[in-house]
C-alpha positions in Angstrom: -4.0 35.9 5.4 -6.0 35.9 2.0 -4.6 37.1 -1.3 -7.8 39.2 -1.7 -7.1 41.0 1.3 -3.9 41.8 0.1 -5.0 43.3 -3.4 -7.1 45.6 -1.7 -5.1 46.8 1.0 -2.7 49.6 0.9 1.3 49.3 0.9 1.6 50.0 4.6 -1.7 48.1 5.5 -0.3 44.8 3.8 2.9 45.0 5.4 0.8 45.2 8.7 -1.4 42.2 8.0 1.6 40.0 7.0 3.4 40.6 10.3 -0.2 40.2 12.4 0.1 36.6 10.1 3.6 36.1 10.8 2.8 36.4 14.5 0.1 34.3 14.4 2.3 31.6 13.0 4.7 32.3 15.8 2.3 32.2 18.9 1.0 29.0 17.1 4.0 26.9 17.2 4.4 26.9 13.3 8.0 26.7 11.9 8.6 28.7 8.7 12.1 28.7 6.7 14.1 31.9 7.2 17.1 33.3 5.2 20.1 32.7 6.7 22.1 36.0 7.5 25.5 34.6 8.7 27.2 35.3 5.2 28.0 38.8 4.3 27.1 38.5 0.3 23.5 37.6 0.8 22.7 39.3 4.9 21.3 42.7 3.7 18.6 40.9 1.4 18.4 38.0 3.6 17.3 40.4 6.4 15.1 42.4 4.1 13.1 39.3 2.9 12.7 37.9 6.3 11.2 41.1 7.1 8.7 40.8 4.5 7.9 36.9 5.4 5.7 35.4 5.4 5.0 35.8 1.5 1.7 35.4 0.1 2.4 33.1 -3.2 0.6 32.2 -6.3 0.9 29.4 -8.5 -0.5 29.1 -12.0 0.3 26.9 -14.5 -2.2 28.5 -17.0 -2.1 32.0 -19.5 -4.7 34.2 -19.2 -5.3 37.3 -21.4 -5.3 40.6 -19.7 -5.7 44.0 -21.7 -5.5 44.0 -25.2 -5.2 40.4 -25.7 -1.9 40.2 -23.7 -1.0 36.9 -22.0 0.4 36.6 -18.5 1.0 33.6 -16.1 -2.1 33.5 -13.7 -5.4 32.9 -12.5 -8.6 34.5 -13.2 -11.3 35.2 -10.7 -14.6 37.1 -11.2 -13.0 40.0 -9.7 -10.0 40.4 -11.5 -6.7 38.4 -12.5 -3.7 37.7 -10.3 -0.5 37.6 -12.5 1.8 35.7 -10.5 5.1 37.2 -11.9 3.8 40.8 -11.0 5.4 41.5 -7.5 2.2 44.4 -6.8 -0.1 41.2 -7.2 1.5 38.3 -5.0 5.7 37.8 -3.6 6.1 34.6 -6.6 8.8 36.4 -7.8 10.6 37.0 -4.3 10.1 33.4 -3.5 11.7 32.3 -6.5 14.7 34.6 -6.5 15.5 34.0 -2.9 15.2 29.7 -3.0 16.4 28.7 -6.4 18.9 31.8 -7.1 19.8 33.2 -3.9 19.5 30.6 -1.0 19.5 27.5 -2.8 22.6 25.6 -0.9 21.4 26.7 2.3 18.0 24.9 1.5 19.6 21.5 0.7 21.7 21.9 3.9 19.0 22.6 6.0 16.7 20.0 4.4 19.4 17.3 4.9 21.1 18.0 7.9 17.5 19.1 9.8 14.3 18.0 7.9 15.7 14.5 6.2 17.6 13.9 9.5 14.2 14.1 11.9 12.6 11.7 9.5 15.7 9.3 8.8 15.6 9.0 12.5 11.6 8.9 12.9 11.8 5.5 10.4 14.3 3.9 12.4 12.7 4.4 15.0 9.6 3.2 13.6 11.8 -0.3 12.8 13.1 -0.6 16.7 16.4 1.2 15.5 18.0 3.5 18.0 20.3 5.8 15.9 22.8 7.6 19.0 25.1 8.4 16.8 28.2 6.5 18.7 28.9 4.4 16.0 27.9 7.0 13.1 25.1 7.8 11.7 23.1 4.6 10.4 22.1 4.5 7.0 18.4 4.9 6.2 18.5 2.8 3.2 21.0 -0.1 4.1 18.8 -0.4 7.6 15.8 -0.6 5.1 17.1 -3.2 2.8 18.0 -5.0 5.7 14.5 -5.1 7.0 12.8 -6.0 3.5 15.8 -8.6 3.3 14.7 -10.3 6.7 10.6 -9.7 6.0 11.1 -11.3 2.9 13.0 -14.3 4.3 10.3 -14.6 6.5 7.7 -14.6 4.3 9.5 -16.9 2.5 9.7 -19.6 5.8 5.8 -18.9 6.0 5.2 -19.6 2.7 7.4 -22.9 2.7 5.6 -23.6 6.1 2.3 -23.2 4.2 3.4 -25.2 1.5 4.4 -28.0 3.8 1.6 -28.0 5.8 -1.0 -28.2 2.7 0.9 -31.0 1.2 0.7 -32.6 4.4 -3.0 -31.8 4.6 -3.3 -33.4 0.7 -1.1 -36.3 1.8 -3.3 -37.6 4.7 -6.3 -36.6 2.7 -5.1 -38.6 -0.1 -4.6 -41.8 2.1 -8.1 -41.6 3.7 -9.3 -41.7 0.4 -7.9 -44.7 -0.5 -8.3 -46.5 2.3 -12.1 -45.6 2.0 -11.9 -46.8 -1.7 -9.8 -50.1 -0.6 -12.8 -50.6 2.3 -15.6 -50.1 -0.3 -13.7 -52.6 -2.8 -13.6 -55.7 0.0 -16.9 -54.2 1.1 -18.1 -55.1 -2.8 -15.9 -57.9 -3.2 -17.4 -59.7 0.0 -20.8 -58.9 -1.3 -19.7 -60.3 -4.9 -19.0 -63.1 -3.2 -22.1 -63.9 -1.2 -24.1 -63.2 -4.0 -22.3 -65.9 -6.0 -22.5 -68.8 -3.1 -26.1 -67.5 -2.5 -27.0 -68.2 -6.2 -24.8 -71.6 -6.2 -27.2 -72.6 -3.2 -30.0 -71.7 -5.2 -28.9 -73.6 -7.8 -28.2 -76.7 -5.8 -31.7 -76.2 -4.3 -33.3 -76.1 -7.4 -31.9 -79.5 -8.6 -32.9 -81.3 -5.3 -36.7 -79.8 -5.9 -36.6 -80.8 -10.0 -34.9 -84.3 -8.8 -37.5 -84.9 -6.0 -40.7 -83.9 -8.3 -39.8 -86.5 -11.2 -39.2 -89.3 -8.0 -42.7 -88.5 -6.4 -44.8 -88.4 -9.7 -46.6 -92.1 -10.9 -45.1 -93.6 -13.8 -47.9 -93.8 -16.4 -49.2 -96.9 -17.6 -48.3 -99.2 -20.5 -51.0 -101.1 -22.5 -50.3 -104.1 -24.6 -52.6 -104.9 -27.7 
């Protein structure tokens, strides 16, 4: 039901349109909150309000000007202004009175015993916990804290395993690097030793060659005057 439609309809037409909307909601399985009628102090007004549901409500935080600079809380549209506290424009005042002043306690009970209970059991079911009521209701907060503690413990275990695995890999890699360095040092030492031995051999060969050349060369002649 559009608010624009209600504003242009007559009172009887608006009632018929509201009833039609209620029937449509009911036919499509959409449940709405109904005011309780078992309390004699509010039963009469609650029955009257239930017959007017569903409410056509407009909300606004803005003040708009109407008439000669009068400020009202409402919404401004191209076709006019909707005053949220004007009962000829919308049912905001009825809704506020019925929920906050007349039926607040019932709303709390319905919220806690029905909606929160459905939410609680749904969450517990997601956690794999069945609440059959045999041992009293299961506390969602305690269950959440327990599951959170178990999850954190599991994460800590995984973290420790990953850290241990990382340290083992680093240790193995460090051992491999040290082994490679030792092998390179041994190879270098061997190459250096071989080079020194080759140099010594060459020095010995050089000395032999020089000595042999000296012995094979002819002696110079000596003249006496």
